C-alpha positions, 0 to 999 in steps of 0.5 A, spaced: 487 440 494 484 448 493 485 448 486 481 441 485 475 443 490 475 450 486 474 446 479 469 441 482 465 447 484 466 451 477 464 444 474 458 443 478 455 450 478 456 450 470 452 443 470 446 446 473 445 452 468 443 447 462 436 447 459 434 442 464 435 447 469 431 452 466 425 447 464 424 445 471 424 453 473 419 454 468 415 448 469 414 450 476 412 456 475 407 454 470 405 449 475 404 454 480 400 458 475 395 452 472 394 450 480 392 458 481 387 458 475 384 451 477 383 453 484 380 460 482 375 457 477 372 452 482 370 458 486 365 460 481 360 456 477 364 452 472 358 449 468 358 444 462 360 443 455 353 446 453 353 451 458 359 453 460 359 458 466 364 463 468 369 458 471 369 454 465 375 457 461 380 458 467 379 451 469 380 448 463 386 453 461 389 451 468 388 444 468 391 444 461 397 448 463 398 443 470 398 438 465 403 441 460 407 443 466 408 436 469 410 434 462 415 438 462 417 437 469 418 430 468 421 431 461 426 435 464 428 429 469 428 424 464 434 427 459 441 427 461 443 434 459 440 439 454 444 443 451 443 451 453 439 454 448 441 460 444 440 467 447 433 470 446 436 476 443 442 473 438 444 480 435 446 486 439 441 490 436 435 485 437 432 489 442 431 495 438 426 491 433 422 488 439 421 495 442 419 498 434 414 492 434 411 494 441 411 501 439 408 500 432 402 496 436 401 502 440 401 506 434 396 501 430 391 502 436 391 509 436 390 510 429 385 504 428 379 509 429 381 515 425 384 511 419 380 505 419 382 497 420 384 496 413 388 502 412 391 501 419 393 494 418 396 495 411 401 500 414 402 496 420 404 490 416 408 494 411 412 497 417 413 490 419 415 487 413 420 493 411 423 495 417 423 489 422 425 484 417 427 488 411 425 486 404 424 489 398 418 494 396 415 490 392 414 484 397 413 489 402 407 492 398 404 485 396 405 482 403 401 488 406 396 489 401 394 481 401 395 481 408 390 487 409 385 484 404 385 477 407 384 480 414 378 485 411 375 479 408 376 474 414 373 479 419 369 484 416 366 480 410 366 473 413 365 474 420 361 481 419 365 484 426 364 491 427 371 494 425 372 502 424 372 504 417 376 510 418 375 517 414 376 514 407 370 509 408 373 502 408 
């Protein structure tokens, strides 16, 4: 009798850890966050579509989050059983790439004023393409050049934003 109870307990425990279970947890978390933002936004002026107030964005972002969380929560009960998704870090050393990308973002922030937007963006993109998702040097330089050139055209030339020029003047 004890063996059967143990097997039933193991079965029910393993059944709870499917994707629907995780979706319910995420939906409840985002539902609480959405309600918080929506209620907080109501304490300040929301405004209108033509003249938004300081609570406009938090109110509509919170409302959207609530709607999406409710849809996820209802969807998690509608389906029988979702298969568990693979791990976020599929390879044993995937965390190293995440850490390297985070450190590269910090370096990007620190070097932006001294090297300038275009050169810093070029170096950052080259690092990502070459070391995070290894590619050939030709492809790395091509992607970094095109990416930084398009970013420069978009932000500096088209949108006319004031971004650091760096010591080279571009």
